Every structure is written in structure tokens, then in C-alpha cells.
C-alpha positions in Angstrom: -10.1 -52.3 -22.6 -10.2 -50.1 -25.7 -7.4 -49.7 -28.2 -6.5 -46.0 -28.4 -5.6 -46.4 -32.1 -8.9 -48.1 -33.0 -11.8 -46.0 -33.8 -15.1 -48.0 -34.2 -16.9 -47.5 -37.5 -20.4 -45.9 -37.3 -23.2 -48.5 -37.6 -24.4 -47.0 -40.9 -21.0 -47.6 -42.4 -20.8 -51.2 -41.1 -24.2 -51.9 -42.7 -23.0 -50.4 -46.1 -19.7 -52.5 -46.0 -21.6 -55.7 -45.1 -24.0 -55.0 -48.0 -21.0 -54.9 -50.4 -20.3 -58.5 -49.6 -23.8 -59.8 -50.3 -23.5 -62.3 -53.2 -24.6 -65.7 -54.4 -21.2 -67.2 -53.8 -17.6 -66.9 -54.8 -15.5 -68.1 -57.8 -11.8 -68.6 -58.3 -10.6 -66.9 -61.4 -7.3 -68.1 -63.0 -5.6 -66.1 -65.7 -2.5 -67.1 -67.7 -0.8 -63.8 -68.7 1.2 -65.6 -71.4 -1.8 -67.1 -73.3 -4.6 -64.9 -71.8 -6.5 -68.1 -71.1 -9.0 -67.6 -68.3 -10.7 -70.2 -66.2 -13.4 -69.8 -63.5 -14.1 -72.4 -60.9 -17.1 -72.4 -58.5 -19.3 -71.3 -57.0 -18.0 -71.9 -53.5 -18.9 -70.5 -50.1 -16.6 -67.9 -48.4 -14.2 -70.2 -46.6 -14.1 -73.0 -49.2 -13.2 -70.6 -51.9 -10.1 -69.5 -50.0 -9.0 -73.1 -49.6 -9.5 -73.8 -53.4 -7.7 -70.6 -54.4 -4.8 -71.4 -52.1 -4.6 -75.0 -53.6 -4.5 -73.6 -57.1 -1.8 -71.1 -56.2 0.4 -73.8 -54.6 -0.1 -76.1 -57.6 0.9 -73.4 -60.1 3.9 -72.4 -58.0 5.1 -76.0 -57.7 4.8 -76.3 -61.5 6.9 -73.2 -62.0 3.9 -71.1 -63.2 4.3 -68.3 -60.7 3.0 -65.7 -63.2 -0.4 -67.3 -63.4 -2.9 -65.1 -61.6 -5.3 -66.6 -59.1 -8.1 -64.4 -57.7 -11.3 -64.7 -55.8 -14.3 -62.8 -57.0 -17.9 -62.5 -55.8 -20.6 -64.2 -57.9 -23.9 -62.4 -58.5 -26.7 -64.3 -60.2 -28.8 -62.8 -63.0 -31.6 -61.8 -60.5 -29.3 -59.3 -58.8 -28.4 -57.3 -61.9 -31.0 -54.6 -61.0 -28.7 -53.7 -58.0 -25.5 -53.2 -60.1 -24.5 -49.6 -60.4 -27.4 -48.3 -58.2 -26.5 -45.6 -55.8 -27.3 -46.4 -52.2 
């Protein structure tokens, strides 16, 4: 049964979106907006990085540091720099 509000993406677009996620792993970035101190933890695989980021977020919240920013970012090794900024 098809969802009338769901329009499938064309295969060429699915391939392009999947290509955006090609990376060498993921890192957790933590930024303290008060001190501008920044830490990076990783690399991790896709599921593990979400667990780590969630743990950091909960730990900072429990410590009353709700303004500390926790983000997940893709990691690209030096061998992939030739692809950065290249039009597809």
C-alpha cells in the first residue's frame, strides 16, 4: 500500500544523497560557548557516534552545562581532499 503523501525520490537523487554520507567515520565535536574551548572525540562508526554524543549531552546536562554544544560531524581523511568542493 502506497502512502499518497509520499513521493519516492528518483534513483539518481538517492545515489547523490548516499554519496554525501561517504566518509571515513564520524566524530563528536564539543564546544563550550563560554570559553570557546573545543574538543573532538573519535572516530566512531555511525551508530556508536550517536551513543557517544548522547552520553556527552546527558553528562553535560546533569552537570548544569546545558549551553555546551555537542554535535556529530563526518570525518574525511587526507586522501579524500581531492573530492572536496568538486561539482558532481
